[in-house]
Residue, then its C-alpha position, 0 to 999 in steps of 0.5 A: m729776723a724773727g725770733s730775735d730781740a735785736a734786728v740783724i741788718e747788713f748795710l752796704v753803702p755804694y760810695y763816691g762823693s763827700p767824705e764828710y757825708l759818708h762819715q755822717t752816714i757811718a755815724s748814724i749806723r753806729a748809733l742804731e738801737d736794738t740792732d745787730w749790724r755790720l757795714t761794707v762801704v764800697e767805694d767806686a774809685y773815688p779820686d781821694g779814696l785812699a784818704v777816705e779808706r784811712s779815715v774809715r779804718a781809723l774808727e777801729d770798728d770791726r763791724i765796718r769794712y771798706l772795699r775799693n773798686e779798681k775802676n769806676l763802675g758808675n752808680n748803677a753797676n756799683t749798686y748791683r756790685c753791692i747786692e752781689l756782695a750782700e751775705g746777710d738774710w736782710f741788707a740795706m743800701p743807704g746812700a753815702d749821704d743819707l742818714v738812718n735814725p736809731n729806730y730803723g732797725r726796730a722799724v724794719a723788724d716790725l714790718i717784717r714781723r707783720h709781712p713775713a713774705a715780704a721781699m723788700v720793706q721800707p719804713a717812712v722817710e724824712v727828707i733833708d737838705e745839704a745841711g741836714a734840715p727838713h726839706f720838701p721840694l717838688p719831687d717829694k711833694i709829687k711822691r707824697l701825692t702819688r703814695p697810695g695812702t698814708g698807712e702801710v702799703v703792700l705792692a705785688g703783681d700787676a697793680g703794684a708794678a703799675s703803681l711804681l711805673r706811674s710814679n716811683w714814690l718809694y725811697t729805695p735807699a731807705s729800703c731793706y731787702r731779703r737777699e734771696h729775692l734781690q740777688k736773683v735780679s739781673f743787671r740792666e745796663g745803660i739806665d742809671a737814671a732808672h735803676d732803683l725803679a728797675f730792680i724794684v719792679d724786677v722784684i715784683m715781676a718775679g713774685g716778690e712783695v714790697v711793703a712801705g711802712s708808716e713809721v719815720a726811721f730814715r733821712y734822705r738827703r736831697h740837694g742840688s749836687s746829687h747824681s739825680s739832680s745833675f743827671a736831669r740837668s744834662g738831659r741824659r736822665f731822660d734818654q735812659e728813663r725812656k730806654y727803661f720804659e721802652d724795654i720793660q713794656a715787652e716783658l710786662n706784656a709777656l706777663q699779661w700785666k695789662s695795668a703795668e704795661r699801660a703805665a710804662r707806655r704812658r710814663l706820664l710823670s717821667r714825661l711831665n718832669a722832662l718838660s718841666q726841666l725845658p725852661g732851665a735848659a733853654l736859659a742855659r742855652d744847652s740845646g743838647a739837653a733841651k732836645a733830650m727833654l723834649r724828645h722824652g716829653v712828647r714821644 
């Protein structure tokens, strides 16, 4: 990206959900300033996908392509398919309900110029609700509290992995990735709820550097019908998180990354999150979800 007046970014959007939100995401990318971009929507066998595809093609923008999976892969596998499809040196994977600000390309390019060895950069994020209004619920308060500082943060090695395993304070949909680093990351099955944390930790374990900036350039949508919210209510999220944390401990041990291994073993905030969901499961008389939350919280 260095040496050019405009940022050059490839966007890949894993899509399954509201067509209205998807079109808002596309419109925000088309409104980017000082950025040469192209966009691929990767639809994960959405039931009304043909109609959505027609509506996107009706934009008649040759910078946009629309691909459909023959069968539903799930959130994790579709994200990895986007990674495999990436062709540009730098690419981003915003959610199909998120918005990039007009300055996103400039903010990303500035971070890369200051950190030319980075494998991943992320500008700062504003959280919005279903209607697009500023929103600051408890999960985002925790992210802010556990972020190490308010300025630029560089994560690398044992300490960098440990920071994220204690609390994943990043917003991966806002991130921009160096393709050569991320396409080396292997697909991990059965961890949909933790896949965003998993591939960042994998990048760091492979020697990559992650940089989080302070300039707001992205709007992350958090709402009750989101994938992560429904997963948390079902209890499946915590079973998958526990599987990931248990699996990664052996790999961290092999690297002799003691701080990161200890953070994965304790998984304190993940366990507290599970316990905080217990009253809701009890009120809903969902014994299966309650058992999954309790199991994750105390083991």
